[in-house]
C-alpha positions as CSV (number, residue, x, y, z in Angstrom):
1,M,8.5,47.7,87.1
2,S,11.0,45.2,85.4
3,P,11.4,45.8,81.8
4,A,10.5,42.2,81.3
5,T,7.1,42.8,82.8
6,I,4.2,44.4,81.2
7,S,0.9,45.7,82.5
8,T,-2.3,45.0,80.3
9,R,-5.9,46.3,80.6
10,S,-7.5,42.9,80.7
11,S,-4.8,40.2,81.6
12,G,-3.0,41.9,84.5
13,T,0.7,41.7,84.5
14,L,2.4,39.5,81.9
15,Q,6.1,38.2,81.6
16,L,7.9,39.1,78.3
17,G,10.2,36.5,76.8
18,K,12.5,36.5,73.9
19,P,12.5,39.6,71.5
20,V,10.9,39.0,67.9
21,S,11.6,42.0,66.0
22,S,12.5,45.6,66.4
23,G,11.5,48.5,64.1
24,G,11.3,52.3,64.1
25,Q,7.5,52.3,65.5
26,A,7.6,49.4,68.2
27,E,9.5,46.4,69.5
28,L,7.9,42.8,69.6
29,F,8.3,40.2,72.3
30,M,7.1,36.7,72.9
31,V,4.9,36.6,76.1
32,R,6.5,34.0,78.3
33,G,4.6,30.7,78.5
34,E,1.9,31.8,75.8
35,K,1.6,31.7,72.1
36,R,1.2,35.6,71.9
37,V,3.4,38.4,71.1
38,A,3.6,41.9,72.8
39,K,4.0,44.9,70.6
40,I,5.2,47.8,72.6
41,Y,5.5,51.2,71.0
42,H,8.5,53.7,71.6
43,G,8.8,57.0,70.9
44,L,5.3,58.0,70.2
45,P,4.4,61.8,71.0
46,P,1.7,62.2,73.5
47,T,-0.9,63.4,70.8
48,Q,-0.2,60.3,68.8
49,T,-0.2,58.0,71.8
50,N,-3.8,59.2,72.7
51,I,-4.8,58.5,69.0
52,Q,-3.3,55.2,69.0
53,R,-4.9,54.2,72.2
54,D,-8.2,55.1,70.9
55,R,-7.6,53.3,67.6
56,L,-6.9,50.1,69.7
57,S,-9.8,50.5,71.9
58,T,-12.3,50.8,68.9
59,M,-10.8,48.0,67.2
60,M,-11.2,45.8,70.2
61,K,-14.8,46.8,70.5
62,L,-15.5,46.2,67.0
63,G,-13.5,42.6,66.5
64,P,-11.7,41.4,63.5
65,P,-13.6,41.6,60.2
66,S,-12.5,38.1,59.5
67,N,-10.2,35.2,61.1
68,A,-7.4,36.4,58.5
69,F,-6.6,39.4,60.7
70,V,-4.2,39.1,63.7
71,W,-6.2,41.4,66.0
72,P,-5.4,43.2,69.4
73,L,-6.3,40.8,72.3
74,D,-5.4,43.1,74.9
75,I,-4.1,46.6,75.4
76,I,-0.7,47.3,77.1
77,E,-0.7,50.3,79.5
78,R,2.8,50.1,81.1
79,P,5.8,50.4,80.5
80,S,4.3,52.1,77.5
81,L,1.4,51.8,75.1
82,G,1.3,48.7,73.0
83,Y,-1.0,45.6,72.6
84,V,-1.0,41.7,72.9
85,M,-1.8,39.7,69.8
86,E,-1.7,36.0,68.5
87,Y,1.7,34.7,67.5
88,V,1.7,33.3,64.1
89,D,4.3,30.6,63.5
90,G,5.5,28.5,60.3
91,Y,4.1,31.4,57.8
92,K,6.3,32.9,55.4
93,P,5.9,36.6,54.4
94,L,4.1,37.2,51.0
95,G,6.7,39.4,49.9
96,V,9.3,36.4,49.6
97,L,7.1,34.3,47.3
98,A,8.6,36.3,44.2
99,N,12.2,35.3,45.1
100,T,13.8,32.5,43.4
101,E,13.9,29.9,46.2
102,F,10.1,30.0,46.4
103,L,9.3,29.9,42.8
104,N,8.9,26.0,42.6
105,R,8.0,25.7,46.3
106,V,4.7,27.4,45.9
107,D,2.7,26.3,42.9
108,L,0.2,28.3,41.0
109,R,-3.0,26.8,42.7
110,T,-1.4,28.0,46.0
111,R,-0.8,31.6,44.6
112,L,-4.2,32.1,43.6
113,R,-5.8,30.8,46.8
114,I,-3.4,33.4,48.6
115,C,-4.5,36.1,46.3
116,Y,-8.4,35.1,46.8
117,R,-8.0,34.9,50.6
118,L,-6.2,38.3,50.5
119,V,-8.9,39.9,48.6
120,D,-11.7,38.4,50.7
121,A,-10.1,39.6,53.8
122,F,-9.8,43.2,52.6
123,E,-13.2,43.1,51.0
124,K,-14.6,42.2,54.7
125,L,-12.4,44.8,56.0
126,H,-13.3,47.6,53.8
127,Q,-17.2,46.8,53.6
128,K,-17.9,45.5,56.9
129,T,-15.9,48.1,59.0
130,G,-15.1,50.9,56.5
131,Y,-11.4,50.6,57.6
132,A,-8.6,51.5,55.4
133,Y,-5.5,49.4,56.3
134,C,-2.9,52.1,55.1
135,D,0.0,50.1,55.0
136,L,-0.5,46.9,52.8
137,S,2.7,45.1,51.7
138,G,4.4,42.0,51.3
139,N,5.7,42.3,54.7
140,N,2.4,42.1,56.8
141,I,0.7,39.2,55.0
142,L,1.9,36.0,56.1
143,C,1.2,32.8,54.0
144,D,1.1,29.1,54.7
145,I,2.8,27.9,51.6
146,R,1.5,24.5,51.9
147,N,-2.2,25.5,51.5
148,G,-2.5,29.2,50.9
149,D,-3.9,30.2,54.1
150,I,-3.0,33.8,55.1
151,R,-2.9,35.9,58.2
152,I,-2.7,39.6,58.2
153,I,-0.4,41.4,60.8
154,D,0.3,44.9,62.0
155,N,-3.3,46.1,61.9
156,D,-2.8,49.0,64.3
157,N,-2.7,51.6,61.7
158,L,-6.2,51.1,60.5
159,W,-8.2,54.4,59.9
160,V,-11.8,55.3,59.4
161,E,-12.5,58.8,58.8
162,G,-14.7,60.3,61.6
163,V,-14.2,57.1,63.8
164,V,-10.3,57.2,64.7
165,G,-7.8,59.7,64.0
166,P,-5.4,59.5,60.9
167,S,-3.1,56.6,60.6
168,G,0.7,57.5,61.6
169,V,2.0,55.7,58.5
170,S,1.6,56.7,54.6
171,G,2.4,53.1,53.4
172,T,5.3,50.8,52.2
173,Y,7.6,51.9,49.3
174,R,6.6,50.3,46.1
175,C,3.2,49.2,47.3
176,M,1.9,52.9,47.9
177,A,-0.6,54.4,45.4
178,P,1.0,56.9,43.0
179,E,-1.1,59.9,44.9
180,I,0.5,59.0,48.0
181,E,4.1,58.5,46.6
182,S,3.8,61.7,44.9
183,G,2.5,63.6,47.9
184,A,-0.8,64.6,46.3
185,I,-2.4,63.1,49.1
186,R,-1.1,62.4,52.7
187,Q,-3.6,59.9,54.3
188,P,-4.0,56.5,52.8
189,N,-7.6,55.5,52.2
190,V,-9.7,52.5,50.9
191,E,-8.9,53.4,47.4
192,T,-5.1,53.4,48.1
193,D,-5.4,50.1,49.7
194,L,-6.9,48.8,46.4
195,H,-3.9,49.9,44.4
196,S,-1.6,47.9,47.0
197,L,-3.8,44.9,46.7
198,A,-3.5,44.9,42.8
199,V,0.4,45.3,43.3
200,L,0.7,42.3,45.4
201,I,-1.6,40.3,43.3
202,F,0.6,41.0,40.3
203,I,3.8,40.5,42.1
204,T,2.6,36.9,43.6
205,L,1.6,35.9,40.0
206,L,4.3,37.4,37.8
207,F,7.2,38.0,40.3
208,H,7.9,41.3,39.3
209,H,6.5,45.1,39.8
210,P,3.7,46.4,37.5
211,L,5.4,49.9,37.3
212,I,8.9,49.3,37.2
213,G,10.0,48.8,33.5
214,D,13.4,48.2,31.6
215,K,14.7,51.8,32.2
216,V,13.8,52.3,35.7
217,H,15.5,49.0,36.5
218,D,18.6,50.1,34.6
219,D,18.5,53.6,36.6
220,S,17.0,53.6,39.9
221,L,17.1,57.3,40.2
222,L,13.9,57.1,37.9
223,E,12.1,55.1,40.3
224,Q,10.6,57.5,42.8
225,R,8.9,59.2,39.8
226,A,7.9,56.0,38.2
227,L,6.0,54.9,41.4
228,G,4.3,58.4,41.8
229,S,3.4,61.3,39.4
230,E,4.9,59.6,36.2
231,A,3.5,56.1,37.0
232,L,3.0,54.0,33.9
233,Y,1.9,50.6,33.4
234,I,4.6,48.3,32.1
235,Y,2.2,46.5,29.8
236,H,0.2,49.7,28.8
237,P,-1.3,49.0,25.5
238,K,-0.6,52.5,23.8
239,N,2.4,53.7,25.6
240,R,5.4,51.6,25.7
241,Q,7.8,54.0,27.1
242,N,8.0,52.2,30.6
243,A,8.0,48.7,28.9
244,Y,9.5,45.7,30.8
245,T,11.3,43.2,28.6
246,K,14.4,42.2,30.5
247,Y,13.0,39.0,32.4
248,Q,16.3,37.1,32.0
249,E,18.2,40.0,33.6
250,Y,15.7,41.2,36.1
251,G,13.3,38.2,36.6
252,G,9.4,37.7,36.6
253,V,7.3,36.1,33.6
254,S,5.4,37.9,31.0
255,I,1.7,38.9,31.4
256,S,1.2,36.6,28.3
257,M,1.4,33.8,30.7
258,L,-2.1,34.9,32.0
259,P,-5.7,34.3,30.6
260,P,-7.0,37.4,28.8
261,S,-9.7,37.9,31.5
262,L,-7.1,38.2,34.3
263,A,-4.6,40.2,32.2
264,A,-7.7,42.6,31.5
265,L,-8.1,43.3,35.3
266,F,-4.6,44.3,35.7
267,G,-5.1,46.5,32.7
268,D,-8.2,47.9,34.7
269,A,-6.0,48.4,37.9
270,F,-2.9,49.9,36.3
271,V,-4.2,51.7,33.1
272,T,-7.7,52.8,34.0
273,G,-7.6,53.2,37.7
274,L,-3.9,54.0,38.0
275,H,-4.4,57.8,38.2
276,N,-8.2,57.5,38.8
277,P,-8.7,56.1,42.2
278,R,-12.3,55.9,41.9
279,L,-12.0,53.3,39.0
280,R,-9.8,50.9,40.8
281,V,-10.7,47.4,40.7
282,R,-12.8,46.3,43.7
283,E,-12.5,43.2,45.7
284,T,-15.6,41.6,44.1
285,N,-14.2,41.6,40.8
286,W,-10.9,40.2,41.9
287,K,-12.6,37.3,43.7
288,R,-14.9,36.6,40.7
289,E,-11.7,36.1,38.3
290,L,-9.6,34.3,40.7
291,T,-12.4,31.9,41.6
292,N,-12.6,31.2,37.8
293,R,-9.0,30.7,37.4
294,L,-8.7,28.6,40.4
295,D,-11.5,26.2,38.8
296,T,-10.0,25.9,35.5
297,L,-6.2,25.1,36.5
298,V,-5.0,22.2,34.7
299,R,-2.3,20.0,36.2
300,C,0.9,19.5,34.5
301,P,2.3,16.0,34.4
302,N,6.0,17.4,34.2
303,A,7.4,16.8,37.7
304,A,10.0,19.4,37.0
305,C,7.5,22.2,36.2
306,I,7.7,25.3,38.1
307,G,4.1,26.2,38.2
308,R,2.9,22.6,38.7
309,Q,-0.5,23.8,36.9
310,T,-1.4,26.0,34.1
311,Y,-4.3,27.8,32.9
312,L,-7.0,26.5,30.8
313,P,-6.9,28.2,27.5
314,T,-9.6,30.5,25.9
315,P,-11.7,29.1,24.4
316,P,-11.4,26.0,26.5
317,A,-9.9,22.9,24.9
318,P,-9.4,19.3,25.8
319,E,-5.6,19.6,24.8
320,V,-3.4,22.1,26.8
321,T,0.1,23.3,26.3
322,C,1.6,24.1,29.7
323,N,2.5,28.0,30.0
324,W,5.4,27.3,32.2
325,C,7.3,24.2,30.8
326,R,5.4,23.7,27.3
327,T,4.6,20.2,28.1
328,K,1.5,18.9,26.2
329,I,-1.5,17.9,28.3
330,R,-4.0,15.9,26.6
331,N,-7.3,14.4,27.7
332,V,-8.5,17.4,30.1
333,H,-11.6,16.7,31.8
334,M,-14.1,19.5,32.4
335,I,-17.7,19.9,33.7
336,K,-20.1,22.6,33.1
337,L,-22.1,24.0,35.9
338,S,-25.3,25.8,35.3
339,N,-28.7,26.4,37.1
340,P,-31.1,23.7,36.1
341,S,-34.1,26.1,36.5
342,T,-33.1,28.7,34.0
343,G,-30.1,27.0,32.3
344,Q,-28.0,29.8,33.1
345,F,-24.2,29.1,32.9
346,Q,-22.4,29.6,36.4
347,R,-18.9,28.2,35.8
348,L,-16.5,25.8,34.1
349,K,-14.7,23.2,36.2
350,V,-11.5,21.1,35.3
351,V,-11.6,17.9,37.1
352,Y,-9.0,15.3,37.9
353,D,-8.2,12.4,40.1
354,G,-8.3,13.5,43.7
355,D,-10.1,16.8,43.1
356,V,-13.1,17.7,45.0
357,L,-16.4,19.8,44.4
358,S,-17.3,22.0,47.3
359,A,-20.6,23.8,48.0
360,H,-19.8,26.7,45.8
361,H,-19.7,24.1,42.9
362,C,-22.7,22.3,43.9
363,K,-25.3,25.0,45.2
364,L,-26.3,28.1,44.1
365,N,-25.3,31.5,45.7
366,Q,-22.5,29.7,47.8
367,T,-19.3,31.7,48.6
368,Y,-15.9,30.0,47.4
369,N,-14.6,27.8,50.3
370,F,-11.5,25.7,50.1
371,S,-12.1,23.9,53.5
372,S,-12.8,19.9,53.5
373,E,-15.9,20.4,55.3
374,S,-17.5,22.2,52.6
375,C,-17.0,19.3,50.0
376,Y,-19.9,17.5,48.3
377,A,-18.3,15.4,45.9
378,R,-14.8,13.7,45.0
379,V,-13.3,12.8,41.7
380,E,-11.7,9.4,41.9
381,H,-10.1,7.4,39.0
382,D,-11.6,3.7,38.4
383,P,-9.4,1.3,36.3
384,A,-12.4,0.1,34.6
385,H,-14.5,3.3,34.0
386,G,-12.0,6.2,34.2
387,L,-13.1,9.2,36.2
388,T,-15.8,8.8,38.6
389,L,-17.5,11.1,41.0
390,R,-18.4,10.1,44.3
391,N,-21.2,11.5,46.5
392,I,-19.4,12.6,49.8
393,S,-22.5,14.6,51.1
394,S,-25.1,13.6,53.3
395,E,-27.6,14.4,50.6
396,S,-29.0,12.0,48.1
397,L,-28.5,13.4,44.7
398,T,-29.6,12.5,41.2
399,Y,-28.1,11.6,37.7
400,Y,-28.7,11.1,34.2
401,Q,-27.1,8.8,31.7
402,P,-26.4,10.0,28.3
403,G,-29.5,10.1,26.1
404,D,-31.9,8.8,28.7
405,P,-34.4,11.3,30.5
406,T,-34.8,9.2,33.4
407,P,-33.3,10.5,36.6
408,R,-31.4,7.8,38.7
409,P,-30.7,8.1,42.4
410,F,-27.1,9.1,43.5
411,P,-26.9,8.3,47.1
412,P,-24.2,9.3,49.6
413,D,-20.9,7.1,49.1
414,K,-22.0,6.0,45.7
415,R,-20.2,7.0,42.2
416,V,-21.3,7.8,38.8
417,R,-19.2,8.0,35.8
418,L,-17.6,11.2,34.5
419,Q,-18.0,10.6,30.7
420,V,-19.4,12.9,28.1
421,G,-22.9,13.1,28.3
422,Y,-23.6,12.3,32.0
423,R,-25.4,14.8,34.2
424,V,-25.6,15.1,38.0
425,L,-28.0,17.4,39.8
426,F,-26.9,18.3,43.3
427,G,-30.2,18.1,45.2
428,G,-32.1,21.1,46.8
429,N,-31.0,24.5,45.5
430,G,-28.3,22.6,43.6
431,L,-26.6,23.2,40.3
432,Q,-26.5,21.0,37.5
433,A,-23.2,19.4,36.2
434,D,-22.9,18.3,32.6
435,V,-19.8,16.2,31.9
436,L,-18.0,17.7,28.7
437,G,-14.9,15.4,28.5
């Protein structure tokens, strides 16, 4: 058999094209004439080869937990074990987004969307299938820096106790949990994944590592212990031995840039849960916080601003100072979303010209969704009336004018003013939106 030819379980014989990459475990090649790649293992011992074949077979039977995962499509049997998967083009590795060249190319909204999609994907992986990823790092998360879409590659080290054999990897340096780094345990699991997730979210938003303080940056020989048995959060509220202050020298921004609720979650991840894996932050808590932060971003009018958005302060205010460039932002418009039956507050939403309200803004018990297909209403600026809300759904909604208890129809393609005192009801099972400013 020619080295440029592979034999697969389902697709028969395929021709290999140009090489994509080569590593210690496998080599990747384009499949000729297709938008797929072949990953071919080399050097696996027979016992590990059998475990890996069983892992791939089990994965293909179960299917991917979400579309974010680039899942095996076919198993390669010859010249050696491997698998065929989709080729992801035009995406950047998550790990490069903290580099200087990407700081002003990837704005804050896109970074938060990437983080949300990452934890949403891993929630599905952990809860729907029970798999641990085992090797989560910035190299195997690919991002579309235009819209925050993600694709997760190298899914062939997944592990479920009692279902497939142990993973052949222990993780990626600087992303591994302290108990893996120190050797206290050998096999990664869901709880070690949770640590890796928190590290990646931290680096994506603050551009530096949560466990590498000034002393470690100055002396790299301290790094292994700082990531393992002696791991200590750089922003620990009571222990400042590993504090990080040299932003100008080593990069990154301070955690003071974050809203208190997001900073507190990092405290839960790297203080409470750092050496107590069972107390690590779960994906549900990350999703709730990231959703709130996405809904309360404020656009910065300074074209040179790196972040291009800033966080709404706590408590909310109609005038905001941009965390990135200190520009004063006035007349921030907000709506309060609540359950019309109980009055229970759901969330606050900053609105601006061109913004959209999706199903999760307008209906009860909807999952956060960025797609245009889920949009119910669009914010539009009117020269005479300021901000307005256009009904872009197929449903007839209702609104109230300030001080008037009479409901008025709000049919598709019509607009209402977004001025203080206006109220919109989003139809059946819908939320109530009160305009605050």
